[in-house]
C-alpha positions, -999 to +999 in steps of 0.1 A: -023+670+366-057+683+356-070+678+391-040+692+409-040+724+389-078+730+388-095+756+409-107+734+438-134+758+448-150+764+414-142+737+389-158+702+389-142+677+366-160+648+349-137+623+332-153+604+304-131+574+298-137+553+267-122+519+273-110+491+251-129+458+257-098+441+271-090+467+297-081+450+330-100+454+362-070+464+381-063+492+356-098+506+362-094+503+399-062+524+398-080+550+378-110+550+402-086+555+431-084+592+420-120+596+431-110+591+467-082+616+465-103+642+447-138+633+458-150+669+462-146+678+425-142+646+405-165+622+387-156+593+364-177+577+338-165+546+319-177+534+285-170+500+270-162+506+234-164+469+225-147+463+191-151+497+176-124+504+150-106+470+159-092+471+123-073+503+130-044+491+151-010+498+136+025+507+148+016+544+152-021+545+159-043+522+180-080+517+177-084+538+208-071+568+189-104+567+169-126+567+200-128+605+200-148+602+168-176+584+187-178+609+216-210+626+202-228+593+204-216+580+238-213+613+257-246+631+260-234+666+270-230+698+251-192+700+249-161+682+260-123+687+261-102+659+247-066+655+257-039+631+245-019+612+271+012+632+263-001+666+275+009+687+305-020+706+320-006+734+341-037+756+348-074+753+354-093+743+322-125+761+329-115+790+307-108+767+278-141+748+284-161+780+282-147+793+249-171+804+222-175+780+193-189+806+169-207+779+150-176+757+147-177+720+154-143+719+170-114+741+182-078+730+181-042+739+176-028+743+141-007+714+127+019+715+100+013+678+091-012+687+065+007+677+034-011+652+012-047+661+024-056+687-002-071+659-024-099+656+003-109+692-001-091+703+031-073+736+031-044+733+055-049+768+069-074+752+092-058+718+096-056+712+134-039+687+156-065+665+173-045+658+205-059+688+223-094+698+212-126+714+224-155+695+208-190+709+201-208+676+207-243+692+205-237+707+171-221+676+157-252+656+168-277+682+155-260+683+121-257+645+119-219+648+114-211+617+134-222+595+106-198+611+082-170+606+108-178+569+111-181+563+074-148+580+065-129+565+094-143+530+086-133+530+050-103+514+034-088+546+022-053+551+036-055+586+052-024+605+063-026+611+101-056+587+103-083+599+127-069+635+127-075+638+090-110+623+093-119+650+119-104+678+098-121+666+066-156+661+081-156+694+101-140+716+074-145+746+071-162+749+105-129+745+125-118+772+149-084+778+166-077+775+203-058+803+220-022+793+216-017+787+254-041+758+251-021+731+232+012+747+224+037+721+214+069+713+234+091+736+214+128+736+225+133+773+221+119+804+203+138+794+171+116+763+169+085+785+171+096+806+141+103+775+121+069+761+130+051+793+119+070+794+087+054+761+076+018+773+083-003+788+055-021+809+081+004+816+109-004+824+145+005+857+159+041+852+169+038+873+200+009+850+213+031+820+206+061+834+224+039+843+255+023+809+254+057+793+252+067+811+285+033+808+302+014+778+288-018+763+302-014+731+282+018+717+267+013+690+240+044+669+238+038+662+201+074+667+192+087+640+215+099+606+201+103+584+219+073+595+239+078+614+271+070+585+294+099+564+280+130+566+302+158+551+281+192+555+268+176+572+238+164+600+261+198+603+278+214+608+244+187+632+234+192+654+265+229+654+261+225+669+226+197+693+238+218+707+267+242+721+242+214+743+229+208+776+247+174+777+265+164+742+256+132+730+274+132+693+264+144+680+298+121+704+316+090+688+299+103+653+307+109+660+344+076+679+347+056+650+333+073+626+357+067+649+386+030+647+381+029+610+371+047+602+404+017+616+423-007+590+409-013+554+420-003+541+386+032+555+385+047+522+395+030+506+365+044+533+342+079+527+354+075+489+352+063+490+316+083+517+300+116+521+320+135+492+306 
């Protein structure tokens, strides 16, 4: 999706892929097949993360979710865009990549899931979702923040939202906001946007959100459960309910994700694993 919608004449994409130690060779081969399809503007670099955060696996989060914390160590560049697997990238990302940090460590999209983190000294007006973020790797290294990330994430403290709260805690208050078109959630309609804003201590400009809802560059399917790649009776029931709502976008997101997934060499693996 990133490669299909990028500016083929101007944008060069480097994927930095942080792999679990048990990743299979055929999985890597399928990923590498993209290089032959997009050889003019694509590079892939793979990193073996060994047993980093092996104790962090649970029903909601895997150890891989914590890998983004280690990007300043493994990836020796100035900045990087991190995207969760449940994102839809509909436009070229160069504009997002070139955004000014203004001395911030990270830019992200505001999250309402900040209840219970005030005891860490975080003010939720800057609590961001870490599924779509622009990371200032150079500043994090220069300020030795990576050690704080590792220490807090390796501790036994039970943090709400796990790695997301680690990132918010360590980087607070130097956290900036992405323009809403980069990372807007998969809201069903404008009513959902108004509800979302009402739960934020520092709300977005509602007009920016409405415009981003209609013309997004990145859609983060954070509101989907089961996740968007599951095709099951649960989704069929979900869509039946949603279709009764005027201007509902849920099925649109689902079909759009599958449209792009079907263009990859690993689509058959997706359907084999999840379409049961």
